[in-house]
FIBAZA-716797 format. One record per residue (C-alpha): z negated, y, x. Coordinates in steps of 0.02 Angstrom, whole numbers. Each point is the difference from the previous one (the first is absolute). Layout:
N
@w Z | v Y | u X
...
***
This chain:
217
@w -923 | v -814 | u 727
@w 32 | v -68 | u -169
@w 139 | v 51 | u -103
@w -116 | v 86 | u -127
@w -91 | v 95 | u 137
@w 166 | v 74 | u 60
@w 40 | v 54 | u -183
@w -169 | v 70 | u -23
@w 5 | v 102 | u 157
@w 177 | v 54 | u -39
@w -55 | v 66 | u -170
@w -147 | v 92 | u 68
@w 112 | v 82 | u 124
@w 132 | v 45 | u -118
@w -114 | v 71 | u -130
@w -68 | v 111 | u 139
@w 163 | v 62 | u 58
@w 73 | v 37 | u -168
@w -158 | v 84 | u -77
@w 87 | v 166 | u -17
@w 170 | v -55 | u -25
@w 117 | v 65 | u -148
@w -19 | v -94 | u -155
@w 146 | v -103 | u -2
@w -26 | v -64 | u 182
@w -192 | v -24 | u 1
@w -102 | v -155 | u 11
@w 35 | v -41 | u -177
@w 192 | v -12 | u 22
@w -48 | v -118 | u 147
@w -107 | v -102 | u -103
@w 134 | v -24 | u -140
@w 134 | v -47 | u 137
@w -132 | v -132 | u 76
@w -36 | v -74 | u -172
@w 191 | v 6 | u -34
@w 40 | v -86 | u 166
@w -130 | v -127 | u -27
@w 62 | v -39 | u -172
@w 186 | v -18 | u 63
@w -60 | v -112 | u 154
@w -63 | v -125 | u -108
@w 186 | v -44 | u -41
@w 59 | v 27 | u 169
@w -6 | v -110 | u 169
@w -84 | v 133 | u 104
@w -147 | v 31 | u 123
@w -126 | v 82 | u -119
@w -90 | v 87 | u 142
@w 158 | v 96 | u 59
@w 38 | v 44 | u -182
@w -180 | v 64 | u -26
@w 0 | v 98 | u 152
@w 168 | v 70 | u -21
@w -38 | v 56 | u -167
@w -172 | v 69 | u 39
@w 86 | v 105 | u 142
@w 169 | v 31 | u -54
@w -39 | v 190 | u -42
@w -149 | v 22 | u 118
@w 98 | v 165 | u 60
@w 151 | v 33 | u -108
@w 128 | v 94 | u 88
@w 23 | v 126 | u -140
@w -174 | v 78 | u 43
@w 30 | v -10 | u 176
@w 140 | v 122 | u 22
@w 120 | v -146 | u -18
@w -69 | v -91 | u 148
@w 37 | v -171 | u -34
@w -96 | v -63 | u 158
@w -176 | v 49 | u -60
@w -32 | v -140 | u -118
@w 54 | v -139 | u 125
@w -90 | v 70 | u 125
@w -171 | v 14 | u -97
@w 13 | v -174 | u -71
@w 35 | v -80 | u 182
@w -143 | v 90 | u 68
@w -114 | v -66 | u -140
@w 68 | v -182 | u -7
@w -29 | v -2 | u 190
@w -180 | v 69 | u -10
@w -40 | v -145 | u -128
@w 82 | v -128 | u 116
@w 135 | v -52 | u -112
@w 135 | v -122 | u 78
@w 142 | v 76 | u 88
@w 128 | v -81 | u -107
@w -96 | v 55 | u -154
@w 1 | v 175 | u 62
@w 187 | v 7 | u 39
@w 38 | v -73 | u -172
@w -107 | v 129 | u -88
@w 74 | v 145 | u 96
@w 180 | v -66 | u -46
@w -50 | v 10 | u -182
@w -68 | v 168 | u 5
@w 150 | v 66 | u 92
@w 123 | v -81 | u -115
@w -75 | v 10 | u -177
@w 36 | v 174 | u -59
@w 155 | v 49 | u -112
@w 77 | v 134 | u 122
@w 155 | v 45 | u -91
@w 166 | v 18 | u 64
@w 36 | v -191 | u -20
@w -76 | v -23 | u 167
@w 7 | v -198 | u 54
@w -176 | v -74 | u 16
@w -26 | v -52 | u 190
@w -112 | v -141 | u -30
@w -22 | v -141 | u -131
@w -142 | v -136 | u -41
@w -67 | v -72 | u -150
@w -161 | v 86 | u 25
@w 93 | v 179 | u 7
@w 96 | v -58 | u -158
@w -162 | v -18 | u -84
@w -85 | v 150 | u 50
@w 161 | v 104 | u -30
@w 1 | v -61 | u -180
@w -178 | v 42 | u -24
@w 21 | v 171 | u 64
@w 149 | v 33 | u -102
@w -87 | v -65 | u -150
@w -126 | v 140 | u 18
@w 152 | v 132 | u 7
@w 58 | v -53 | u -186
@w -65 | v -20 | u -172
@w -139 | v 105 | u -56
@w -88 | v 8 | u 158
@w 145 | v 47 | u 87
@w 49 | v 139 | u -127
@w -184 | v 70 | u 24
@w 22 | v -11 | u 193
@w 167 | v 83 | u -1
@w -69 | v 154 | u -91
@w -164 | v 1 | u 93
@w 108 | v 17 | u 166
@w 114 | v 130 | u -83
@w -134 | v 110 | u -53
@w -89 | v -20 | u 178
@w 170 | v 62 | u 73
@w 21 | v 140 | u -135
@w 165 | v -80 | u -46
@w 74 | v 44 | u -161
@w -9 | v -129 | u -150
@w 172 | v 7 | u -56
@w 143 | v 113 | u 25
@w 161 | v -44 | u -101
@w 96 | v 110 | u 129
@w -54 | v -112 | u 149
@w 87 | v -162 | u -9
@w -67 | v -157 | u 79
@w 78 | v -33 | u 176
@w 53 | v -186 | u 23
@w 81 | v 1 | u 164
@w -135 | v 86 | u 103
@w -29 | v -42 | u 183
@w -167 | v -60 | u 60
@w -36 | v 180 | u 64
@w 51 | v 77 | u -166
@w -105 | v -125 | u -93
@w -157 | v 40 | u 107
@w 30 | v 199 | u -18
@w 36 | v -4 | u -175
@w -85 | v 135 | u -126
@w 96 | v -49 | u -153
@w -88 | v -2 | u -174
@w -102 | v -152 | u -17
@w 105 | v -69 | u -142
@w 140 | v -28 | u 135
@w -106 | v -121 | u 85
@w 12 | v -124 | u -137
@w 192 | v -6 | u 37
@w -11 | v 15 | u 184
@w -126 | v -129 | u 18
@w -112 | v -74 | u -145
@w 151 | v -71 | u -100
@w 71 | v -79 | u 147
@w -137 | v -109 | u 44
@w 6 | v -133 | u -128
@w 170 | v -64 | u 79
@w -83 | v 2 | u 173
@w -145 | v -110 | u -30
@w -11 | v -161 | u 104
@w -105 | v -121 | u -81
@w 14 | v -84 | u -172
@w -176 | v 55 | u -56
@w 33 | v 175 | u 59
@w 165 | v -1 | u -95
@w -70 | v -54 | u -158
@w -138 | v 130 | u 6
@w 123 | v 143 | u 52
@w 112 | v -38 | u -148
@w -143 | v 45 | u -123
@w -50 | v 158 | u 100
@w 186 | v 60 | u 18
@w 22 | v -10 | u -187
@w -164 | v 99 | u -25
@w 71 | v 147 | u 102
@w 170 | v -4 | u -88
@w -104 | v 19 | u -165
@w -104 | v 143 | u 84
@w 169 | v 94 | u 47
@w 71 | v -17 | u -162
@w -164 | v 74 | u -84
@w -10 | v 132 | u 144
@w 188 | v 76 | u -36
@w -23 | v -10 | u -197
@w -166 | v 105 | u 27
@w 92 | v 113 | u 128
@w 138 | v 33 | u -116
@w -104 | v 21 | u -156
@w 52 | v -153 | u -90
@w -115 | v -78 | u -128
***
């Protein structure tokens, strides 16, 4: 099977799997991450098939929508890749990407590293910041019925992984607990360049948000 056919089959599968997904984790999120990944890959020495499949399958079953179960996504991806007869080394690499891509809080050490994971991780993190990141954050906050902001509830920067996953804090806190941390966690030169602009956009948004919240001109 050609690379293009692997990718087209994967796109069709992901679109079907995520047709009813929450708006910040739907097919369009996957498409943006895929496009970001392929852009970043142009400046990196990587296996582009693994990057493409990793980007397309990275959120096939996000644990936050499966009662925190982190095994569902890798299992669904493995079954699909086996079904389309992907090479076993490709399957294992893609599964490692899915298992290690996410920001989990608690400063948990990443258990696997590869240039391909670096690319897909940067692509996913870019979609969590900037204008799109802001929109996704508030969309998810609304989906979970979280408060927009509460001055009495301060961001928790020392959360464990379990606390991070269980958090019901106001959406604004998420900027400090995750989004504003991502710029300095980018892996690639291209990812870092794009993240800088998006990071600054978020700082400007927060400045405007607090001004409006506090009734300033």
